[in-house]
N, C-alpha and C positions, 0 to 999 in steps of 0.2 A: 523877822519872818517866822511864821508859824510852821509847825512840822508838816502840816498838810500842803503848805506852799513848797517846801523842800521836796516832798514826794512828787508833787505835780511837776516841778522843774526837772527832777531826775527822770521822770517818765517822758518828758519832752526830749531830753537829751538822748534817752534810749531809743526813741522813735527816729531821731536824726541819725544815730549810729546805724540803726537797722536799715535806714534809707540808703546808706552807703554799703552796708554789709551784704544785703541780699543781691544787688546787681553784681557786686564784685565776686560773690560766691558762684553765681551763675556763669560769669565769664571764666572764672577759675576752672570749674568742672566742665564747662562746655568747650573751651578753646585751649587754655593753657596746659592742663593735665594731658589731654589726648595728644597734643603736639609734642609734649615732653616725653611721653611714653612711646611715641611712634618710632623714635630712633634710640636704639640702645648704644652704649658707649663703645661696643666692639665693631660697629659698622665702619666700613672703609669710606674714604673720602668720595663724595659724589653719589653715594647710594641713596635711593629713595625709599621712604617708609610710608606706610598707610596708617592713618589714625582710625579711631573707632567710628568715625562718620564716613569713612571711605575716601577721604581727601588724601592726595599725595603730599607728603612732607619731604622736602629736600634735607638730607642728613649730612650736609657739609659741615665743616668745623665751626664756621661763623653762625649758622642757623642753630646748631646744638648749643653754642654758648649763649645766644640770645634766648632760646627756649629755657635753658637752665636758669638764666638770670630772672626771667619773668616768673618762672616757677617759684624761685626762692623769694622774690619780692612779694608776690601775691600770697604766699604762705605766711610770711611775716605780717603783712597787712591784715589778713583774715584772722590770724591768731591774736593780734592786737585788738581788733574789734571785738572778738569773742571774749577776751579777757576784760575789756572795758564794759561790755554788757553784763558779764558775770559780777563785776565789781559794783555796777549800778544796782543790780538786783539785790546784792548783799546789803548795800546801803539802805535801800528801801525796806528790806526785811528788818534791819537794825533799828531804823526810825520807827517802824510800826511796833516793834517789840518794846522799845523804850517808852512808847506812848501809852502802853497799857498800864 
């Protein structure tokens, strides 16, 4: 394969990763983070919190655990996608630099 083919393949992979990254990022900042931040750790069992959208969030122990698990899961997934995109961009830069 030529270097131009590698660059084209890497750009296709980057677009596919962005196709996953953008909706996951919107879900993360639109739903996961507000629910995670609505209940702090000091709330007593059964108390209700309000997220930034004005929705009521039940702050019982199970809901807090699920919200924390989603927060951690999506944080890792988004950081992995971001690292992959940065690595792909670095590879494209190196291929173009070596081509000159």
